[in-house]
BARO-967911 format. One record per residue (C-alpha): x, y, z. Coordinates in steps of 0.2 Angstrom, whole numbers, plus 5000, padded with zeros to 4 digits. Example, Ala and Ser with C-alpha at 12.3 -4.5 7.8 and 13.67 -1.06 7.14 Angstrom:
! residues 2
506249785039 506849955036 
END
This chain:
! residues 1230
513350914873 512050874886 513150964898 512851134890 510951144893 511351114912 512551254912 511251374905 509851314917 511051344932 511251524925 509351544925 509151484943 510551604949 509551754941 507951694950 508651764966 508351934959 506451924961 506451834977 507551954987 506852094997 507052254988 508452384993 507652554995 508552674983 508452814996 509452715008 510852704995 511052884989 512952864985 512652714973 512152834959 512753014960 512153154949 512853144931 513352964933 513052804923 512052714935 511852514935 510652404944 511652244945 510952084939 510752004957 509952164965 508152224967 507952404970 506452504975 506352674968 505552774983 506352944980 506753054965 508553024963 509753164955 509853184936 510853034929 511853024913 511052844911 510252704920 510552524915 509452394924 510152214924 509252164940 507552234945 506952414948 505252424956 504352594957 503552624974 501752644970 501352724987 502252884984 501553024973 502553124960 504153024959 505253064945 506752974937 507753084926 509153014915 509953034898 509252864894 508552704903 509152534897 508452374903 509552224897 510052054901 508651984912 508252154920 506552204925 505752374926 504152374935 503052534937 501352454944 500652294939 499052234931 498252194948 499052344957 499152484944 500152644948 498852774953 500052904959 500953014946 502552924940 503753014928 505252964918 506053114911 507253084897 508553224894 510153244885 511053264901 512853214900 512453044892 513552984879 512452904865 512252724866 513052634851 511452564843 510052654852 510652834852 510052954866 508552994875 507652824876 506852704887 507252524880 507352344884 508452214875 508952034877 507751944890 507252104898 505452144905 504652314906 503052324915 502152484916 500352494922 499552664925 497852704932 496552624921 495252734912 494152734897 495252814884 493852874872 492052904869 490953004857 490053174858 488253144861 487653304854 488253444843 489453574851 489453754844 491053854844 491153954860 490253824870 490953764887 489853624891 489953464881 488853304882 489753134880 489052964875 489552884891 489552944909 491353024912 491352954930 491052774923 492552814912 493552864927 493853044920 494253174932 494253364934 495953424927 496153284914 496653344897 495553284883 495553314864 494053324852 494153264834 493753384820 492153344810 492453464796 494253434791 494853584801 495953624816 495553564833 496453574850 496553494867 495453554882 495453534901 494053464911 493553594924 491953524930 490953364929 489053364928 487853314941 487853124946 487053034932 487453174920 488553144905 489153324903 490753404907 491353584906 492953624897 494253764896 494553844885 492853854876 492553754860 493753824847 492653754833 490953674829 490953484832 489653354827 488953234840 487653094842 486653024828 486453134812 484853114802 485153114783 483553164773 483453164755 482053194743 482653124726 481153164716 481152984709 480152904723 478652954734 479652894749 481053004754 482652934761 482752954780 484152874790 485252924805 487052884807 488252914821 489353044813 490053104830 491753184835 492853064845 493353134863 494953064869 495753074886 497653114886 497853104905 498952964912 499752934929 501352854922 502152984910 503752964899 504253134894 505653244889 505953424882 504553484870 505053434852 503653494840 504253664838 506053644839 507253664825 507753474824 506153404830 507053264840 506253204855 506353044865 506052864859 505652694867 505952524860 505852334866 506852204857 507552034860 506751884869 505851974883 504252084882 503552254886 501752264894 501352454894 499552504899 498852674903 500452774901 500752934892 502252954880 502453134874 503753244865 504353084856 505153034839 506853074832 506753114814 507453074802 508052914811 507152764806 506852654822 506752804834 504852794837 503752834852 503252654856 504152514846 504152324846 505752284837 506052104831 505152024845 504651874835 503151784843 502751894858 500951864865 501551954881 501952114871 500452234875 500152414872 498452454879 497652614884 499152724881 499252904875 500552954862 500553144862 501553264850 502553144840 503753204827 503953024820 502852864820 501752844835 501752654837 502852534827 502652344827 504152274818 504552094815 503352044829 501951924830 500451904841 500652064850 499152174856 498952354852 497252414859 496352564865 497852684863 497652864859 498852944846 498653134846 499753234834 500853104826 501753194812 502153034802 501152874802 500152844818 500352654818 501752574807 501752384803 503452384796 504352244787 503052134780 503151974789 502152034805 500751914808 499251884820 499452054829 497852134835 497552324833 495952364841 494952524846 496452634843 496052824840 497252924829 496953114828 497953254820 497453414828 498153524814 497153554798 497653444784 498453554770 497353564755 498753514743 499953374747 501653454752 502553294749 503953244749 504453344764 505853244772 507453354772 508553224780 509853284792 509453464788 507853464797 506053444793 505053554780 503853674788 502353604778 502353454789 502053554804 500453604797 499653434795 500453284801 501353254784 503153214788 503753084776 505052984786 505652884770 505753034758 504852924745 503253024742 502352984758 502152844769 500752934777 499252854785 498452834802 498952654799 500352624787 500452434784 501752324776 501352174786 499652124780 499151974790 498552064806 496852104813 496252284812 494652304822 493552454827 494952584825 494652764821 495752884811 495353074809 496153214800 497753124793 498353114776 497652944774 496652834786 497252654783 498552634770 498952454765 500352484754 501252324749 501952404734 503052514746 504152364749 503552234737 504952114743 504852154761 505952274771 507452254783 507552084790 506052024779 506852084763 506751954750 505751834762 503951904759 502951984745 501752104754 500652144739 500151964739 500051924758 498251884764 497452014775 496851984793 495152034799 494752214794 493152254803 492152404811 493452534807 492952724805 493852844794 493353024793 493953194788 495553134780 496353234766 496553084754 495952914757 494952834771 495152654769 496552634756 496952454750 498052524736 498552374725 498352224736 498152054728 498151924742 498551744737 498751574745 500451574752 501351454764 502151554779 503351494792 503251534811 504151704808 502951754794 504151724780 503451644764 504051474764 504251444745 504951624742 506451554733 505351444721 505051524705 503351454704 502851534721 501251624721 502251774726 502751794708 501351704699 499451734699 499151554694 499851394702 500951274692 499351184687 498551344681 497351374695 496951544702 498151574716 497051704725 496651684743 495251564747 494051614755 494151794749 494751924762 493352044768 493252224774 491652234784 490652364793 491752504787 491152684790 491952824780 491453004779 492153164774 493653084765 494153124747 494352944742 493852774748 494552614740 496052564730 496852554713 497052364710 496152254722 495852064720 495051934731 494452054743 492552104746 491752244755 490252194766 489152324775 490152464770 489452644772 490152794764 489452964768 489853124759 491553074753 492153154737 492152974730 491152844739 492152704731 493752724720 494252564711 495252534695 495552354692 495052184699 494552004693 493551854696 493651784714 494651634716 493351564728 492051584715 491051714725 489951834714 489951994724 491352124726 490252234736 488752184747 487452254759 488252434757 487752614755 488452764745 487752924751 488053104745 486953224754 488153354760 488053474775 489353594781 489953644764 491053484762 491053404745 489453484740 489853434722 490753264722 491753204708 490753044708 489952914719 490552734715 491952734702 492152554698 493452444689 493652374672 494352204665 493752044657 492751984672 491052014681 491052144695 489552104707 488552214718 487152154729 486052254741 486852414738 485952584740 486452744732 485852914739 485953094734 486853184720 488153084711 489053244705 490053234689 489753054685 488452924688 487952844705 488852694698 490152714685 490952574676 492752564669 493652704679 495252744670 495052594659 496652554649 497452704657 499052664666 498752544681 496952524679 495952374671 495752324654 495052274641 493552384645 492152254642 491852224660 490152154666 489252234680 488052124689 486752214700 485652124712 484452224724 485352384719 484252534725 484452694715 482752764721 483552894732 484752964719 484353144714 483253164699 483953224683 485653144687 486352974680 486152814689 487452724679 488852784668 489952704655 491752744658 492452884669 494152964666 494452814654 495152784637 493752794623 493452604625 492852624643 491352734636 490852594624 491152424630 490552394648 488852314650 487652314665 486752154669 485252114681 483951984683 482852094695 482252274694 483952344698 484152404680 482352464678 481752284672 483052264658 484252114658 485652214650 486052394646 487452434634 488252594629 487352734619 488752714607 488252544602 486752594591 486752434582 485852354597 484352454593 484052344578 484052194590 482552254599 483452354613 482652514619 483452684619 483552754636 483652924644 484953014655 484552904670 485452754661 486752864653 485652864637 486152674634 485152544626 484052424637 483952244631 482752114637 484051984633 485751944639 487352034632 489051964637 490852004635 491851924621 493751934624 495051904610 496751874619 498451914611 500051984618 500252104603 499152184591 498652094576 499252174560 497852274551 496052294557 495152164568 493252164564 491852084573 490252054562 488651994569 487052044579 487252214586 488652264574 488052224557 486952334546 487452494555 488552644548 490252654557 490452804568 492252854567 492052994579 492552994598 492352884607 491652744596 493052754582 492052624572 491752514588 489852524585 490052434569 491252304577 492952374573 493952324588 495452414596 496852334604 497052364623 498852404624 499652324640 498052234643 498352084631 496952084620 495352154611 493652184621 492052154613 490152114617 489051974610 487351904612 487251724618 486451604605 487051704590 488351684577 489851804574 491251824562 492951884567 494151944554 495951984555 497751944549 497951794561 499351714552 500651854554 500451884573 500751804589 499651674597 497851724598 496451654610 494751694615 493451664629 491651724632 490651784647 490751704665 490351524670 489251584685 488051684675 486951554666 486451464683 486151634691 484951694677 484151514676 484851484659 485751344651 487551364647 487751524637 488651504620 489051594604 489651534588 491251614582 491951604564 493651654557 494451634540 495251474548 493751394556 492251394567 492051354585 490651364599 491251474614 490351424630 490251534646 490651374656 492451384648 492751564653 494251604663 495151434659 496651374668 498151494667 497051644666 497551794677 496851974680 497452024662 496951874653 498051714649 499751724658 501351704648 501551524642 499651484644 499151344632 497951394618 496151334621 495251214609 494351354601 495951454600 496751324590 495251304578 494951494575 496751554574 498351484566 499451424580 500951424569 501451604563 502451554548 501851664533 502451604515 502651754504 503551794488 504051964495 505052004510 503952064524 505252064538 506452214539 508052234549 509852174549 510251994545 511351944560 511651764553 512751824539 514451724539 514151664556 514751484561 513551344557 513451164559 512251034551 511650864555 512250804538 512850864521 512250784505 513550664499 514850744509 515050874496 515951034503 515051144490 513451094499 514051124517 513051214530 514051374529 513351404511 511651444519 512351604527 513551664514 512451804507 512251724490 510651644483 511851544471 512451434484 511551314496 511651194510 510951014506 510550884518 510550694517 508950614510 507950594526 506750684537 507250764553 508850844546 509351014554 510451164552 511051274566 511951444568 512951514582 512551704582 514051734594 513051824607 511251824614 510051934604 508151954606 507551874590 505851884582 505951814564 506851704552 506851704533 507251544523 507551544505 507151364500 507751274485 506651154476 507051024489 506051114503 505251054519 503351044519 503451054539 504851124549 505151204565 506251354571 507151314587 508151434599 509251424614 510351544623 511751424628 512351244624 511751174641 509951234638 508651134629 508051194612 506451304613 505251284598 504851464593 503751414578 503151264569 502651284551 501551174540 501551274524 503351274518 503651294499 505051334487 505651514488 505751634502 504651604518 504651724533 504251654550 503851784564 503751724582 503551794599 505151884604 506451764612 508251784618 509451664610 511151644603 510851484593 509551454580 509151284572 507951244558 507351064559 506650994543 505250884550 504450824534 505250834516 504150884502 505250794489 506250624489 507850734491 508450804507 508150984513 509051124504 509151304510 509951434499 509951574512 509451584530 509251754538 508951794556 508251954562 508452024580 507152154588 508752264592 510552254587 511052214605 510352134620 509352214634 509752134651 508752174666 509552264681 509252174697 507752084689 507252234678 505452244683 504952374696 506752444697 507352614693 509052644686 510452724696 512252774693 513652724705 512552694720 510652684724 510752864728 511552924712 510252984700 511153134692 510153204677 511853204668 511753014667 510253004655 509153094642 507253094644 506153064629 504353024627 503952844620 502252764621 502952594625 504552504632 504852434615 504952604607 506052654621 507252514618 507252554599 507752734604 509152674614 509752554600 509752714588 510752824601 512652784598 513152804617 511652724625 512052594638 510252564645 508552624648 507352664662 505552664657 503852714666 502252754658 502752854643 504352924651 505952844643 507652884650 509152844638 510652814649 512352874642 513352864658 515152814654 515252684668 513552624663 512052584675 512852534691 511452514703 509552514705 508152544717 506452464719 505052574712 503452504706 502952534688 504752564682 505852454672 507852464671 508852374658 510652364652 510952384633 512352264628 512952304610 513752164600 515652154601 517052044594 517852064611 517352004628 516552144638 515952154655 515052264667 514752254686 513052284693 512652304711 511652174720 510252254729 511152424728 512852354730 513552464744 513352394762 512852224755 513752054757 513451924744 512351764747 511751614737 509951574736 509451664752 510151774766 510751624776 511651534761 513551574762 514351414758 516251424756 516151324740 515351474731 516951574730 518751584733 519751724741 521051844734 521951994742 521452154733 522052324736 520452404729 518752354723 519352384705 520752254708 519352134715 518352164699 519852124688 520051954697 518251914692 518451974674 519951864672 519051704677 517751634665 516851554679 516651704689 514851764692 515151914703 516251974718 516152034736 517452154742 517852224760 519452294767 520652204755 519752044755 519051994738 517851844736 517751784718 516051704717 516051544705 514251484710 513551414694 511751484699 512551654702 512251774716 510451764720 510351864737 511251984748 511252044766 511552214773 513252234780 514152404781 515852404773 515452264761 515052284742 514252144732 514152154713 513652034699 514652024682 513752034666 514751984651 514451994632 515351984616 515951844605 517651834614 516951784631 517051594626 518951594627 519251664644 520451564656 520051494673 520551574689 522251664688 523651604700 523851714715 525551674723 525351634742 523451634740 522651474734 520751474732 519851434748 518951294741 520351204732 521551224747 520251154759 519751014749 521550964745 521950974763 520650844768 520750734754 521750594763 521250484777 522750544788 522150724785 520350674790 520950594806 522050744811 520550864807 519350764818 520650764833 520850954831 518950974831 518750864847 520050954856 519251124852 517551064858 518351004875 519151174876 517551264874 516651154887 518051184900 518051374896 516151374898 516251284915 517651404921 516551554916 515151494925 516151494941 517151644937 515751764932 515351884946 513551884951 513152054943 513852004926 512652004911 511751844908 512351774892 511051774878 510851704861 512051804850 511251914836 511651874818 512751994808 511152064800 510352104817 511952184824 512052294809 510252334807 509652354825 508552494821 507952474803 
END
């Protein structure tokens, strides 16, 4: 095999002759490429473009084409230009840039579309190199002084001559008032040493320049606020000496322009060029400048370029690492300016890029406005709002799916959003990274010094990012993505530690002004440092967060929120700092608030608390240090409890400080908690939202439980006792300690005073597991106190809660994660065993154990009248009796899997004093203990436990209460629903579809309003023809499609479930894997396609293929393509797929009691299963010897063929390259 590398090395040496040879002047070979021809520069030739050749249908460069830098205004006109193999296109070099005008004009002239790249493109693939170096210049600066509408002279921050700007250059000026702007031409440079230029036409609008003083007399302090900030319009130069152009596309019917792309193992280095009239909507991948699957490419550079009038994305970095994108100007990109596409992109640098839309952003979002092949909606023409994905808007100056990259000193003006880090757009990655990353949880790179102004919605927009510690391979994929314990899927590690990124990511030196929002919905383990927000409608918008994994205290530090409007924008904002809620401490240090906070407080706690995707419970602790409210307008609120929240958000937050940030108080609680007045707290005025100021600590107390406890939960003790309950909004009894359950937030929120005793009452025995924690472990040391503690009593015990035990292992953003162990105090205060003895039936529903098959560990004396089936015959006059020993058991087979929540046991006099309820869904699975009871007694006992899917139920009599055995008169089992809800494609964050991912016909379902997924499921159970549900917020779709739910799409916040009703027959449905169509099945990952996973049948149709699968009890799914049917029998199932046109991959879901009697694979004359045929063929020594000989001969033949091809290939043949995978071939531009 060592012979092969030598052959490839020889091929490389042959191609080196291209660079060494003297170039052939194209002008001396006019007949090589005639007008309208498909011209080729052969692999062993070096051409010099020293004339403007006739218009070509296409130009393919396999050798080298060098542009003569000594000739001005050369043009190359072609339908497309493709550099492939080891070809080189060189227009200037870094040391000798192209100063003369060089133009590539891409037209539709006579060129047949390329099979993968389409038409009107400049592209490189394989090992190609594209070098384009125009005349260097400073690409942007700022206005040094204001410019009034109609003025012709402007002053720049820097000397235009030092920037290499010239008379005749076209420049653009960014809006500073969210209005329309336009390009201008420089007609005169000021005197030497001057920084002025004259423009034509005169200024079409007013523009800000220089440093803008902000003065505010708040009336609170004798010292006014006086500071200046550089709120100045960007001035960008759009002129370049190297131009890639084509017919104008912005105002055409289809908006299709040119596109450029670099892919493969070569590189593109493009500096100081202009790409104009570019973008080919609605085609994904047809962008203005595009690094496509370049992998690690430090030589990939886009620097100093101008992208002008794009109807698609301006610059895309896709599946590429270590590239540099810097000092580029993007003027009028109708979709995203810069798109970081799949999610695995790492260590790219985006620095000092300027993105400006010259059109006024529409006042109302026109999305979605992607009309597919029918054209682009007219609304997008007005404000750079083309939604290329037709998903409600991937619109941002920077639209980022690949998070681990550096974004430094970039500026975005007048776009829909400035930076949009939207991992939720593709939560499992996109394209080649699909199923290999989790963008919501990928760590961020450096985000520093960026400026966002005059954007319609968000400036900096981190959406729902929750970065975690994740192992990454060299291609940016998450190394443990197939491990269910990966931090992609779990917010705690297997040992219970917080999986958040350490140290926390930082957004630093951010300047945002004249935007509607700045911030995010959910943001964890990211802090803002030196952020300045000026005259935004919301200085900070934040709904949910948590304690830092790195134990840091402050979420925002050294920052300013200013609202002193000028120019009429946001003169009455909706609020200054709208902060998050949750059971944690939200810290602010050295933060200054200035001006009028508008409709809420300068600092409002608990935005949207318990409302949709926000935080909860609402007892968040706001820790303030060196927070300065002195410049906030008098007669307005400095703080506010709750904003746009559920009632609890107005009652439960608490503000804390050890300095003068809160006017000298250590704690301020809500005005609705009037019981704290009796504890020595002081009633405060409007400044402090009329709350109560306390000179002692008040801390959060959280009661965690996955479901509401039956009846009222009441907290009694200091602050809540001795005060009349106020049942009006928003207190609803909370002032007297009546706690309300935070639906979807796993618990009850409360407050408590350290060092005091409280009592908590509730029906603990009937509910799920309950736990509790108190305060924050970092606070006692910060306040100089010993460990804070409260004593908590319940009817079952007393325990001391300590702040040092707050946020124990297995705690996530919304409290204990599923399966978290109960704390010591939890086990003392709340009954960990939910069995509830009662003389009356408290469980309602259908008993599905009646007359089902049973088995027992023993039968008393072998008496058939005491056999196990007597416990499920519906009669209390019969019974099962066991042998006279502990540990005896009785088990039931329910026939199919149900979601179970309770059992009822009618014990005879020989009962078990302690027993357990055990469940499992199949015979191979270990038993799961759903409940352990220590209070059994004669008569009926109901045991309620957390819902669990199971087919088999077992009662284990651990300890007998009498000398006899265990004796059960009747055992009843109760399901949550009469049927099973099975997830479609994982269920969570999936929306249901019909035949395919695009089939969402309203005829398939009925919409009803339900307050929870559980109620939605119940409605489906009660609807006779319901086959599944889709649920989001309170919207419940009851699916009644005859052919059931056949596919799904990824959609955050949605849940899609099949409903499988009980049946005595074996029923089956097929669900698409990742959408089914155009997908090929795989095992545990895209590269896992072992032949042992399936056998092959001939099938005339996909229905025939499904029939083969249905008839084989071992079948887990099928793949079909052109009469080829793969029947998958992999025990672990089909866990992945790849995109492959013409293929269909589907899983089978079976249910019904008849499924256990299915046969194995049916005989198929002439077509033995691939696995068995192959294994049988090589099961003898002779067969192995023959196989080895065949393989050896084949290898020798390959070597001989390779040697012959090396001799026979002509010198201009394309150099062989590493073949692309099937996925890459089929998804070249996705």
